[in-house]
N, C-alpha and C positions, 0 to 999 in steps of 0.2 A: 791888276796885270800878274799875270799866270806865268810865271817865265818858267820852261823847261827846257834843262840842258842835256840832250841825249848825245853829245859826241866831244871825245880828246880837245879838239881846239876850241869848241866853245868854254868849255871847263877851265883849259887854262888862261882865257882871258878875265873868264871871272875872277879865279885864283888871282889873278895879277891885281884885277881892281881891290881883291878884297883885302891884298895884303898892305895895301897902304892906308887902312883903316885902324883904329886903335883898337878895334873889338869886333868881334863878328858872332853872331847869336848862331846856333846850332842845335837842331836837332834829327831825329829819324825816324823812319819808317820801317817796321820789319816784323816778319813771321817768325814763330818757333813751335807750334802747334803740335807739327809734326817731322822736327828735326832737333838734334840736339844743340848744334851750334844756330846762333840767330842767322836770317836770312835777310841781308841787307835789300830792302826795296825802292827807298827815297832816302835822299838826304837833303834838308833845307839848310841853307845859308842865309843870312842878311848882313850887309853892311848899315850904314846911315842911309843909303839914299836906295839901294839895291836888293831885291832878296829875288832868289832862283830855287827852282829844285833840280837837284842833280837823280838822274835815273840811270843807277850802277845797272839795271838790267838792260840797258841799251846794248845792240849788237856793235861790238868793237871799243865801246869807251873805255879808257885807261884810266883810273882814279887815283894813279901818281899825282898830280897836281894836288888833288886833294889831300893827300898825305904830306906836301910841302906845307901847305894852308895850316893844317893842323898842327904841325912841328915847327912852325914859324914862331920864335921866342918873341917877337916885337907886336904880335897879336895877339890878345887877351880871347880866347875861345869862351863863350857864356851860354852854359846849359843849364836846363831845369830838370834835375832829378837824372843826373849825367851818366849814375851806374851803367844802365845797360847800354847805353849811347858809347860809353867809354870802352865797355868789352869789345863792343862790335869792330871800334877802330883799334884797339890794341891786337885784335884777330887780324885784321887788314894790314896793318901797316908797320906792327911790332914795336909801336910805340903809344905811351897814353899822352892826350894832348896836353900841350903846355904854351904857356900858361892857362890856367882854367879858373873859371868861375860857376858856381852852381848855386841858382837861385833859390833853390828850395832848402840848401843848407844855411845861405844866406838871411833866407824868411825867418829861418827858426833861431837865427842870433837875433835878429833885430825883433821877436816878440810876435810872429805872427803863427805860432803854434806849432803844432807836432805834423810833421811831413804836410805841408800845407801844399794843395793842389795848385795847379798851373792857373785854372780857372780861377780861384779865388784871389790870387795874386793879379790877375789881368784885371777883375773887376776893381779888387781895390784901390791900384797903383795905377793902370792904365787907363781906369774909367771907362772901360769897354765889355762886350759880351763877345763869348766865343760862340760860333754856329756849330752846333752839335750835330748837325742831319747826316754827315760822313764820316763817323765816329768808329761805325763798324764795318769801316770800307776792308775791303781785300785788296792789300798794296802791293800785291805778288800780282796781279791782275793788269793786263795792258790792253787798249790803251787807258789811260786815267782821265777823267772828265776836266773840264776847267773847274766844274766847281770843287771838285776831289783835290785839285792842286791848291786853290787858292784856299781850301779849308787846312792843307797842310802846310802853306806859308803862315799862317795863321799864328802858327806854332813860334815864329822865328822873329814875324813883326812885331808882335805885341810887347816880346821878349825884350826888346830894345829898350822900350820904356821902363819896364821892370827892373831891368838890370841898373839903368840911370838911376832909378828912383832908391833901390837897394845902396846903392853904392853910396849914395848921398847921405841915405840915413846909418850907414857904417860910419862914413866920416865924421858926419856930425856928433854921434856917440863914440868916438873912438876905439872901435871895435872892430879895426881892420887885421888885428893880429888874432882876436877871438875866431875871425872866418880861417886864418890862415891854420891856426891849429884842426880845424874840423876838417878841411881840406887834404890834409896830409895823408889820410885814408882813401881819398878817389886820386891823388897824384901818384899812389905806390901802384907798380904794377903787379905786385903779389897779391893784392886786393882782389884781381880777377882771375887770378889761377884756381885751375880746376884739376886737382890732383887726387887720383884715383886712389891715394893709400890714405887720403883724409876722407874720403865718401862717406865713410860708416858714421863720422860723427854727425851727419844730419838723422840716421837712422834711431827711431825713440825705442827703447826698450829697458824693463825694468829689472833686468839680470844685470847684475854686477861681478858676475863670472868670468874670470879672464880668460880662460878658454874658450869661453863661448862668444867674448867678445873677439879674440882673434879671429874666429872662425868669421863673425859678421864682418870683420876688417878684411880679411881676403876676398870673401863673396861680394862684397861693397864693390873692392877695388877690381874685381874682374867684370862686373854689370857694368862699370863706369868706362873702363878698356871698349868693352862691347859696344855699349850707347855712343863712344867717341867713333870708334873707327868705324861705325855704320850711320853713323848722324842721326839718330831717332832719338827721342825720350827715353830716359832711361827705364822708364814704366813700360816702354816697348818689350825690353827683355825681360824684367819681370818685376814684381812691386816688393815693398819693402817685407811683406808678410811672408813672402814665399822665400827671401832671404833668410828671416828668424828661422823659418820651418825647418830650409837646411842645417841652419846653424844648430839646429837642436837634434835633427835627426840624424846628422851625419851620414850621409850616404857615401856608400863606398864602393858603389860600381853602378853600369849602366841602366841596370833592372832596377835597382834603388832610385836613381834619378826619374826613371820613369812612373814612380808612384809619385812623385813630388808634384803638388797641383800649381799650376801655374806657371809651370817652365816651360817655355817653346821646345819643341822636336828636335830643333836643331841643337840645343845645350845638352840634350839627353843620350845622344848618340854621337859617333865617330868623334873627328877631331874637335867638336862642341863640347862633349859630352866629357872628354877627357881634359879639357881646360877647366872646367868646374872640379872636375874630381882631384885636379893636381893641386888646386886653390885648396880645397879640404884638407889634402893629405898635407902640404905646407903648412896650415894652422895648427894643425895635430901635432907636428914635430918642433914648433917654433920653441924654444928656452922661453922656459915661463917669465925669467926677468925681461925678455923683451915682449913679452904680450901686451895690449893697449890695457890702460886701467881707465876708472871712470869714478868721479867721484860719486859718492850715496848721497842721494837729497838732503839737503844742510834741513836739521833739525835744531831750531830755535830753542834756547834755554827758557823754561818758563819765567813768565814776568818781563821776556825781550819785548812783546808785542806794543805796549802802549808806547814803549820809549820811540819803536819803529814808526808809531803814528803820529809822535812827538817832531822825528825829523820831518816826517813826510808833509807835516802843517809847515815848519819853516822852510821847507823847499818849495812848497806852493807859496807862500808868502814872497821867498826871494824872488821866485819867477815873476810873479805880478810886478815886483818892485823893481826890476831891472829892466822888464821886457824882453825876455827871453824863455824860449821852449824849457819845461820842466825834463824831459828825458835828454834834453842836450846837457844840463847840468850835473843830473844824476840819477840811475835807475833805481828799481825796488833792491835789487841784487846789491847794489853799491850803498844803498841803505841799508840793509840788513848787514852787510861787511861792517862799515862804520860803527853800526850801534854794538856788534862783537868786538872789535877790533880797536877801536877808538882810532888815536893819532898815528897806529900803527898799521891801520888799513892801507892795501895796494888799490887805490883806485884814484881815477882820474878827478874825482871831487875834491880831493886834497890838493891839487896841484894847478898852477897857473890862473887863469882866469874864475875857474873855478872856486878857487880857494878865497880867493877876492869875491866872490858873489855869495857863496853858500858854505863852504868848508869851515873858514876860520869860526863863524858864529856857531856850525854845528858842532864844532870841537867845544866850543865855551860851553856850548848846553850840555853837552855831556859830561863837563867839567863841574856843571855845577854853579857856573860863574853866571848865568844868565838863564832867565826863564821867558817863556811866553806867555803874553798876556793881553786881555783885550783892552782895546784903547778906541770908546767909540765905536764907530763900525767897521774897525778893522784890528788884525795881530800885530803886537809891536814886540820887539826884543828888551826885555827888561832886564837891566843890569843887577848882579847881586855881589856887588864888590863889597869889600870891605865888613864893616859891621852887620850890615844885611846879610851876608852868607854866613855868619856867626849864628846871627839870629835865625837863620831858617834849619841849620845843622841841630840847634837847640830844640826848637818845635821838632823837629822829626824822631829825635830821640826820645821826647817826651810821649809823642804819638806811640811809639814803637811799646814802650814801657806800660802803656795803658791798657794797649792792645791785649799783650800778655797777661796784664793782671785780670783784663774783663773778658780773655779768654776770646776776644774778636780777633777774625782774622783782619790783616793791616793792610790791605789792597788798596783803601781809598787815601793812603799816604800820600801818593803821587798826587793825584788831585789837589789836596789839602794845601801841600807845597806852593801847587803853581798859584792856589788863591790867595797866599801869604806873602809870594812875589808881585802878585799885583798890588795888593794894599800896601808892601813895603815901600813901592816904587812911588 
């Protein structure tokens, strides 16, 4: 059945029915290629028995009942990869849907890999396949065919089974709290804020000059405000390269602006040009202490690379052992920070469930209390407690003395120590 809701009364009846459900699966179809803000074209909803598509483009329809459903605390809203859907609903209704469950995040917690796709979960958990023939539909065009509506509804009908299977896996493994930690970011309204003053942070530049970065910040904020007010993609206003060129050349007049390649005509003259020039003047007049700063690329001390690689091995081992995606536990930057700062590292991997799964053994590895070694066809964490630790320290000192005496580099010490650890174990 391909039910399509096109009027407010039918939407109200659907919502009243779904409010009696313990959970509702939700998905959206939208376009954004030619706009700054997403244009909502379809909302798919499914309860235990009924699934329907809501047409937000239908003449006279009022989506207020949908907002009530999304805000109802007694009904769990289930999404897959919820971020863009939630952004749309936050713009429409002013609130993040609550309570909420994201099957992509849950799947990562349950060991299905990094950013697992919906189709993969449907195949593995619902034992079904998805018809891809309508995936390139222009959802803003009307009328939609029954086939297109059926394709859209499959995104919420299969999601029911996916959710139930993942919820059971989380319950059986005792990882409901793990998911709650990960969902905190998606539940925070500030996650979806698009602040013009922060737009510069997305622009890549090698320059660390604070005055230059101040110009980039002001110009990026100007572009963001223009894109928002005109509802066009920011690249329709200007590309990053154009902003960087202006930050470098610092045009001070309309004639200077006209020489900037890639700047639209309206931004080089009249009120549009005045806004650009004012932004540049504001950046040049900014007190140096108020200018933005950007950390230089991290240069790792020589010799730290092998230690980071060792942490990577431990991370992969713990990921497979506990059945949870690696990137959910720690990032490459986290590992570098951990290798540099040890227990003082301010990273998520040393807190909560991540500390239990990975962080505790990572700190023991860095402290020389454990080693990694082969056991059959797998890697194991090997204890170096008591006399073993003293023995390893003595062997390291002997090797260093021998290396200095023979004039040989001591770079092989770490590998030898790991071998000794396996033997001692």
